[in-house]
C-alpha positions as CSV (number, residue, x, y, z in Angstrom):
1,X,131.8,107.0,124.9
2,X,129.7,104.3,123.8
3,X,126.1,104.8,121.9
4,X,124.2,103.6,125.0
5,X,126.1,106.6,127.0
6,X,125.1,108.9,124.3
7,X,121.5,107.4,124.3
8,X,121.3,107.5,128.1
9,X,122.4,111.3,128.1
10,X,120.0,112.1,125.5
11,X,117.1,110.7,127.6
12,X,118.2,112.3,130.6
13,X,118.4,115.7,128.9
14,X,114.9,115.0,127.6
15,X,113.5,114.1,130.9
16,X,115.0,117.0,132.5
17,X,113.7,119.6,130.3
18,X,110.3,118.4,129.6
19,X,108.7,121.3,128.5
20,X,111.3,122.1,125.9
21,X,111.2,118.6,124.7
22,X,107.4,118.5,124.5
23,X,107.5,121.6,122.2
24,X,109.9,119.9,120.0
25,X,108.0,116.6,119.8
26,X,104.7,118.8,119.1
27,X,105.9,119.7,115.5
28,X,106.8,116.4,114.6
29,X,103.7,114.7,116.2
30,X,101.6,117.2,114.0
31,X,103.8,116.6,110.9
32,X,104.0,112.9,110.9
33,X,100.2,112.6,111.7
34,X,99.3,115.0,108.9
35,X,101.7,112.7,106.4
36,X,100.0,109.5,107.7
37,X,96.3,110.8,107.9
38,X,96.6,112.2,104.4
39,X,98.1,109.2,102.8
40,X,95.3,107.2,104.5
41,X,92.8,109.4,102.8
42,X,94.6,108.5,99.5
43,X,94.6,104.7,100.1
44,X,91.0,105.0,101.2
45,X,89.8,106.8,98.1
46,X,91.7,104.4,96.1
47,X,90.0,101.4,97.8
48,X,86.6,103.1,97.6
49,X,87.1,103.9,93.7
50,X,88.3,100.2,93.1
51,X,85.3,98.6,95.1
52,X,82.8,100.8,93.1
53,X,84.3,99.9,89.9
54,X,85.1,96.3,90.7
55,X,82.5,95.0,88.2
56,X,83.9,97.6,85.5
57,X,87.6,96.2,86.2
58,X,86.6,92.5,85.1
59,X,88.9,91.1,82.4
60,X,86.6,92.3,79.7
61,X,87.5,93.4,76.0
62,X,85.3,96.3,74.5
63,X,84.9,97.1,70.7
64,X,83.5,100.4,70.2
65,X,82.9,102.6,66.7
66,X,85.4,105.5,66.7
67,X,85.2,107.6,63.6
68,X,85.9,111.2,62.6
69,X,89.2,113.1,62.0
70,X,92.6,111.1,63.1
71,X,95.5,112.6,64.6
72,X,98.7,112.6,62.6
73,X,100.2,108.9,62.9
74,X,103.5,107.1,61.8
75,X,102.0,106.2,58.7
76,X,99.4,109.0,57.7
77,X,98.4,112.7,58.0
78,X,95.3,113.8,59.4
79,X,92.3,112.7,57.8
80,X,88.6,111.5,57.9
81,X,87.8,107.9,59.3
82,X,84.7,106.6,58.4
83,X,82.8,105.2,61.6
84,X,82.2,101.3,61.1
85,X,78.8,100.0,62.3
86,X,78.8,97.3,64.9
87,X,76.5,94.4,64.5
88,X,75.3,91.2,66.0
89,X,76.5,89.4,62.8
90,X,80.0,90.9,63.8
91,X,79.7,89.6,67.3
92,X,79.0,86.1,65.8
93,X,81.7,86.3,63.3
94,X,84.2,86.9,66.2
95,X,83.0,83.8,67.8
96,X,83.5,82.0,64.5
97,X,87.0,83.3,64.0
98,X,88.0,82.7,67.8
99,X,86.2,79.5,68.7
100,X,87.7,80.0,72.4
101,X,85.4,83.2,72.7
102,X,82.3,81.2,71.9
103,X,79.6,82.2,74.4
104,X,81.5,84.8,75.9
105,X,80.6,87.7,73.4
106,X,77.9,90.0,73.7
107,X,76.7,93.4,72.5
108,X,74.4,96.3,73.2
109,X,73.7,99.9,73.4
110,X,74.4,102.3,76.1
111,X,73.3,105.9,77.3
112,X,73.4,107.8,80.4
113,X,70.3,109.0,82.2
114,X,68.6,110.4,85.3
115,X,66.8,107.8,87.4
116,X,64.4,108.0,90.3
117,X,61.7,105.9,92.2
118,X,58.1,106.1,91.4
119,X,57.6,109.2,93.7
120,X,60.7,111.1,92.5
121,X,62.2,111.6,96.3
122,X,65.2,109.5,95.6
123,X,67.2,110.3,92.5
124,X,70.4,109.1,90.9
125,X,72.3,109.1,87.7
126,X,73.8,106.1,85.8
127,X,74.2,104.0,82.6
128,X,71.2,102.7,80.7
129,X,72.5,99.3,79.2
130,X,70.4,97.8,76.4
131,X,71.5,93.9,76.2
132,X,70.7,90.8,74.2
133,X,69.0,87.9,75.9
134,X,71.4,85.8,78.0
135,X,74.0,88.8,78.1
136,X,74.1,89.2,82.1
137,X,74.6,85.6,82.3
138,X,77.7,85.9,79.6
139,X,78.8,88.8,81.7
140,X,79.1,86.7,84.9
141,X,76.8,89.0,87.0
142,X,75.1,87.5,90.0
143,X,71.6,88.2,91.2
144,X,70.9,89.0,94.8
145,X,67.2,89.4,94.2
146,X,64.8,88.9,91.5
147,X,65.4,87.0,88.2
148,X,67.0,87.5,84.7
149,X,65.1,88.5,81.5
150,X,63.0,86.0,79.8
151,X,62.5,85.5,75.7
152,X,58.9,87.0,76.4
153,X,60.6,90.2,77.6
154,X,62.4,90.7,74.5
155,X,59.8,89.7,72.2
156,X,57.2,92.1,73.6
157,X,59.6,94.8,74.3
158,X,58.6,94.9,77.8
159,X,59.3,98.0,80.3
160,X,61.3,95.9,82.6
161,X,64.9,96.6,84.0
162,X,67.4,94.8,86.2
163,X,69.4,97.1,88.3
164,X,72.7,97.0,90.2
165,X,73.2,97.2,93.8
166,X,74.4,100.9,93.7
167,X,71.2,101.8,91.7
168,X,69.0,99.9,94.3
169,X,70.6,101.3,97.3
170,X,70.0,104.9,96.1
171,X,66.5,104.5,95.1
172,X,65.4,102.2,97.6
173,X,67.5,102.4,100.5
174,X,64.8,101.1,103.1
175,X,63.0,98.3,100.9
176,X,63.3,95.5,98.5
177,X,63.4,97.1,95.0
178,X,62.0,94.1,93.2
179,X,58.5,94.8,91.9
180,X,58.8,98.3,92.4
181,X,58.6,101.2,89.6
182,X,61.5,103.6,88.7
183,X,61.5,106.2,86.2
184,X,64.0,107.0,83.3
185,X,63.6,109.7,80.7
186,X,59.8,110.1,82.1
187,X,58.9,106.5,81.4
188,X,58.2,103.9,83.9
189,X,59.9,100.4,84.1
190,X,59.4,97.7,86.5
191,X,62.2,96.2,88.5
192,X,62.4,92.5,88.0
193,X,66.2,91.8,89.5
194,X,68.9,93.1,91.4
195,X,72.7,92.6,90.8
196,X,75.1,92.0,93.4
197,X,77.6,94.2,91.2
198,X,78.1,98.0,91.7
199,X,78.3,99.0,87.9
200,X,75.9,102.0,88.5
201,X,73.9,100.8,85.8
202,X,70.5,99.6,84.9
203,X,69.8,96.8,82.1
204,X,67.0,96.8,79.9
205,X,66.2,94.2,76.9
206,X,67.9,95.4,73.8
207,X,64.6,95.5,72.0
208,X,63.4,97.8,74.6
209,X,66.3,100.1,74.6
210,X,66.2,100.4,70.8
211,X,62.5,101.0,70.3
212,X,62.0,102.9,73.7
213,X,65.1,105.0,74.8
214,X,67.6,105.2,71.7
215,X,65.0,105.1,68.9
216,X,67.8,103.2,66.8
217,X,68.8,99.9,65.7
218,X,72.5,100.8,66.3
219,X,74.7,98.6,68.5
220,X,77.1,100.9,70.5
221,X,79.7,98.2,71.7
222,X,80.5,94.6,71.5
223,X,82.0,93.0,74.7
224,X,84.2,90.1,75.3
225,X,84.1,88.6,78.7
226,X,87.3,86.9,79.5
227,X,88.3,84.7,82.5
228,X,90.7,86.0,85.1
229,X,93.5,83.9,83.8
230,X,93.0,85.3,80.3
231,X,95.7,87.4,78.8
232,X,93.5,90.4,77.9
233,X,96.4,92.3,76.1
234,X,97.3,89.5,73.9
235,X,93.5,88.9,73.1
236,X,93.0,92.8,72.4
237,X,95.8,92.6,69.8
238,X,94.4,89.6,68.1
239,X,90.9,91.0,67.6
240,X,92.4,94.3,66.5
241,X,94.3,92.4,63.9
242,X,91.3,90.5,62.9
243,X,89.3,93.5,62.4
244,X,92.2,95.5,60.7
245,X,92.3,92.8,58.1
246,X,88.5,92.5,57.8
247,X,88.1,96.3,57.0
248,X,91.1,96.5,55.1
249,X,92.9,99.6,57.0
250,X,96.7,100.2,57.6
251,X,96.7,101.2,61.0
252,X,94.5,101.0,64.0
253,X,94.2,104.9,64.3
254,X,92.6,104.8,60.8
255,X,90.3,101.8,61.4
256,X,87.1,103.5,62.6
257,X,86.8,101.3,65.6
258,X,88.5,101.0,69.2
259,X,89.6,97.8,71.1
260,X,90.2,98.2,74.7
261,X,90.5,96.1,77.8
262,X,89.5,97.2,81.1
263,X,93.2,96.5,82.6
264,X,93.7,99.9,81.0
265,X,91.2,101.3,83.1
266,X,92.9,99.9,86.3
267,X,96.3,101.0,85.2
268,X,94.9,104.6,84.9
269,X,93.4,104.6,88.2
270,X,96.6,103.3,90.0
271,X,98.4,106.1,87.9
272,X,95.9,108.8,89.0
273,X,95.7,107.8,92.5
274,X,99.4,107.5,92.7
275,X,99.9,111.1,91.5
276,X,97.1,112.0,94.3
277,X,99.2,110.1,97.0
278,X,102.2,111.9,95.9
279,X,100.4,115.5,96.3
280,X,99.0,114.5,99.6
281,X,102.3,113.4,100.8
282,X,103.9,116.8,99.9
283,X,101.2,118.7,101.7
284,X,101.8,116.7,104.7
285,X,105.7,116.8,104.3
286,X,105.2,120.6,104.6
287,X,104.0,120.1,108.4
288,X,106.9,117.6,108.9
289,X,109.3,120.2,107.6
290,X,107.8,122.8,110.0
291,X,108.3,120.4,112.6
292,X,111.8,119.6,111.6
293,X,112.7,123.5,111.9
294,X,111.1,123.4,115.1
295,X,113.3,120.8,116.6
296,X,116.2,122.6,115.1
297,X,115.4,125.8,116.9
298,X,114.9,124.2,120.3
299,X,118.2,122.4,119.9
300,X,119.9,125.6,118.9
301,X,118.6,127.2,122.3
302,X,119.5,123.8,123.9
303,X,123.1,124.5,122.9
304,X,123.0,128.1,124.3
305,X,121.7,127.0,127.7
306,X,124.3,124.0,127.8
307,X,127.3,125.9,127.0
308,X,128.9,125.2,130.6
309,X,127.9,121.4,130.3
310,X,129.5,121.3,126.9
311,X,133.0,122.9,128.1
312,X,133.0,120.5,131.0
313,X,132.7,117.7,128.7
314,X,135.6,119.1,126.6
315,X,137.6,119.8,129.8
316,X,137.6,115.9,130.4
317,X,138.7,115.2,126.9
318,X,135.6,114.8,125.1
319,X,136.4,115.2,121.3
320,X,134.3,117.4,118.9
321,X,132.7,114.1,117.3
322,X,131.6,113.2,120.7
323,X,129.8,116.3,121.1
324,X,128.1,116.1,117.5
325,X,127.1,112.6,118.4
326,X,125.3,113.8,121.6
327,X,123.4,116.2,120.0
328,X,122.6,114.3,116.8
329,X,121.2,111.3,119.0
330,X,119.3,113.8,121.3
331,X,117.6,115.1,118.0
332,X,116.9,111.5,116.7
333,X,115.2,110.4,119.9
334,X,113.1,113.3,120.2
335,X,112.0,113.0,116.6
336,X,111.5,109.2,117.0
337,X,109.6,109.7,120.1
338,X,107.4,112.1,118.4
339,X,106.9,110.0,115.3
340,X,105.9,107.1,117.5
341,X,103.2,109.2,119.4
342,X,102.1,110.5,116.0
343,X,101.6,107.0,114.5
344,X,99.4,106.1,117.7
345,X,97.5,109.5,117.4
346,X,96.9,108.7,113.7
347,X,95.5,105.4,114.3
348,X,93.1,107.1,116.8
349,X,92.2,109.7,114.2
350,X,91.2,106.9,111.7
351,X,89.3,105.0,114.4
352,X,87.2,108.2,115.4
353,X,86.5,109.1,111.8
354,X,85.3,105.6,111.0
355,X,82.8,105.5,114.0
356,X,81.1,108.4,112.1
357,X,80.6,106.3,108.9
358,X,80.8,109.3,106.9
359,X,79.6,108.6,103.3
360,X,82.5,108.3,100.7
361,X,85.2,108.8,103.2
362,X,87.5,106.0,104.2
363,X,90.7,106.1,105.9
364,X,93.3,103.2,105.4
365,X,96.7,103.3,107.2
366,X,99.0,100.6,105.4
367,X,102.3,99.4,107.0
368,X,104.3,100.8,104.4
369,X,103.1,104.6,105.1
370,X,104.0,104.0,108.9
371,X,107.4,102.6,108.0
372,X,108.2,105.7,105.6
373,X,106.9,108.0,108.2
374,X,109.3,106.9,110.7
375,X,112.0,106.6,108.4
376,X,111.3,110.4,107.7
377,X,111.1,111.1,111.2
378,X,114.8,109.7,111.6
379,X,115.8,111.8,108.6
380,X,114.3,114.8,109.9
381,X,115.9,114.3,113.3
382,X,119.5,114.0,111.6
383,X,118.9,117.2,109.5
384,X,117.5,119.0,112.6
385,X,120.3,118.1,114.8
386,X,123.2,118.6,112.4
387,X,123.5,122.6,112.9
388,X,123.0,122.5,116.7
389,X,125.4,119.8,117.0
390,X,128.2,121.6,114.9
391,X,127.6,124.6,116.7
392,X,127.9,123.0,120.0
393,X,131.3,121.2,118.8
394,X,132.8,124.6,117.7
395,X,132.2,126.5,120.9
396,X,135.1,128.3,122.0
397,X,136.3,128.7,125.8
398,X,135.8,132.2,125.9
399,X,131.9,131.5,125.2
400,X,131.8,129.5,128.1
401,X,133.4,132.1,130.3
402,X,131.0,134.9,128.9
403,X,128.0,132.3,129.6
404,X,129.1,132.4,133.3
């Protein structure tokens, strides 16, 4: 018998037993749909996180103070490390030591605060960044409305802010934020500009931040804004080496500062989302496994019902391998049809969910997920058909007589 003959017989058997075949496919449809939809949730969540953090994942290097007790390292045992002070002069020294960084080094302070509009009807949380003159331009931010800080804003320590798109959408969803008042730490600030980026931050002149918010002249971080083509890891190592020599320490863990780049954040997100996708896939696979068991049960029942047919085939010189191939192909065809229906059904689920525009819920079906799901259906079809196929091939003549 040829493969096409096996395939024709399998389709004929499926069509002649519609209810049994439909019940077999139902478990596969539910299982494969579960895998695809759950993986779509994971892919959508990753895409949403990356979109929200896109401005944070620029090719930047951040230097921060890092004091306290160290962990055991390869060179030293636990000990106390004195925190270094970040200063405007240190930022300028970096530009002098690395001329290629000239004009892309900035600094500032940051804290976390609750924010609201003047009526306190709309509220959100975000980072408050104190920045020096020209910092937003150095960081490459784009204004969608309003304007940047002026030198007068810094000289007079004005209560003005530039907010990002995320904060603007939360506090002023139906109006232009420029010129309106927002409240932070029970103080009113006038919004002079809105950024295109979604950093979930508001920016104030550094002089205002130090006098009105932190009450300290301390600088919390120094940022180096690199181009997309720059090697952030190499730049990070060079800056680390420069600072280690400057402060005379033996190891970065004992330095009192940390130098990081945002590629590490992206890698951490990818790793975390990868683990989440594995978990979601495992949950969906449980449904697929149950569907496979259902196919196996139906196929075992089919073997019992078709005892006479099996022995007629054997009587006309069908070999055991022919019987096994017949049932295996039938099992694979059932699962593949169920898988194809599941893929179609999954796309409809995603389409229906997207129509509701549910906040923070985006489903994204990728081609590789569909491919893997179909491969899984074939594997499930093979595994589900092995036992029934062997049972059919091993039937004895007395079983056929007893069945009659």
